C-alpha positions as CSV (number, residue, x, y, z in Angstrom):
1,M,-5.9,-8.2,-11.2
2,N,-7.1,-9.1,-7.7
3,R,-4.3,-8.9,-5.2
4,V,-1.5,-6.3,-5.3
5,T,1.3,-5.8,-2.8
6,V,2.9,-2.4,-2.6
7,I,6.3,-2.3,-0.9
8,G,7.1,1.0,0.6
9,A,4.8,3.3,2.6
10,G,6.3,6.6,1.7
11,N,4.5,9.2,-0.4
12,G,4.7,7.2,-3.6
13,G,3.7,3.8,-2.1
14,V,0.8,5.2,-0.1
15,S,-0.5,7.0,-3.1
16,M,-0.2,3.9,-5.3
17,A,-1.9,1.7,-2.7
18,A,-4.8,4.1,-2.4
19,W,-5.1,4.5,-6.2
20,L,-5.2,0.7,-6.8
21,S,-7.7,0.2,-4.0
22,L,-10.1,2.8,-5.4
23,R,-9.9,0.9,-8.7
24,G,-11.0,-2.3,-7.2
25,C,-7.8,-4.1,-6.3
26,S,-7.2,-5.9,-3.0
27,V,-4.1,-4.1,-1.7
28,S,-1.5,-5.2,0.8
29,L,0.8,-2.4,1.9
30,Y,4.2,-3.3,3.4
31,D,6.9,-1.2,5.1
32,K,9.7,-2.3,7.2
33,F,9.1,0.5,9.7
34,D,5.9,0.1,11.8
35,Q,5.8,3.8,12.4
36,A,5.2,4.5,8.7
37,L,2.1,2.2,8.9
38,K,0.6,3.4,12.2
39,G,-1.8,6.0,10.9
40,I,-3.0,3.8,8.0
41,K,-3.7,0.9,10.4
42,K,-5.6,3.2,12.7
43,A,-7.7,4.7,9.9
44,G,-8.2,1.4,8.2
45,G,-7.1,2.9,4.9
46,I,-6.0,6.1,3.1
47,M,-7.9,9.2,2.1
48,L,-6.7,10.0,-1.5
49,R,-7.2,13.5,-2.8
50,E,-5.9,14.2,-6.3
51,P,-7.4,16.0,-9.3
52,L,-8.9,12.9,-11.0
53,T,-9.5,10.6,-8.1
54,E,-10.8,11.2,-4.6
55,G,-12.1,9.0,-1.9
56,F,-11.3,6.7,1.1
57,A,-9.3,3.7,0.0
58,Q,-9.6,0.6,2.2
59,I,-6.2,-1.2,2.5
60,D,-6.8,-4.9,3.2
61,T,-3.5,-5.7,4.7
62,V,-1.1,-3.2,6.4
63,T,2.0,-4.9,7.7
64,S,5.7,-4.9,8.5
65,D,5.8,-8.7,7.9
66,I,6.9,-9.2,4.3
67,A,5.6,-12.8,4.2
68,V,2.2,-11.6,5.2
69,A,2.3,-8.8,2.7
70,L,3.3,-11.1,-0.2
71,Q,0.7,-13.8,0.5
72,D,-1.5,-14.5,-2.6
73,S,-0.2,-11.5,-4.5
74,E,-0.5,-11.4,-8.3
75,L,1.6,-8.2,-8.6
76,I,4.3,-6.7,-6.5
77,M,5.1,-3.0,-6.8
78,V,8.3,-1.8,-5.3
79,V,7.8,1.9,-4.6
80,T,11.0,2.8,-2.7
81,P,14.1,4.8,-3.4
82,A,16.7,2.9,-5.4
83,F,19.0,2.4,-2.4
84,A,16.3,0.4,-0.7
85,H,15.6,-2.1,-3.6
86,G,18.2,-4.6,-2.3
């Protein structure tokens, strides 16, 4: 799998984006709120620290534009609360 879009930049989405990146996927991270993406954009990625995986995960696209986030994606992961799925 080459390109994955993660929708939602809360705790779950950010963790999933970092985990996928550290496993070789090209990751696009989308959130409708720019504020949720600000720190990730500034850093150029996410530092993941968990018991089995640790490292800096480069996130290729960090955006609040859904069309940009979905471009060329092979898999879309929706990592949001159920009320946000619609």
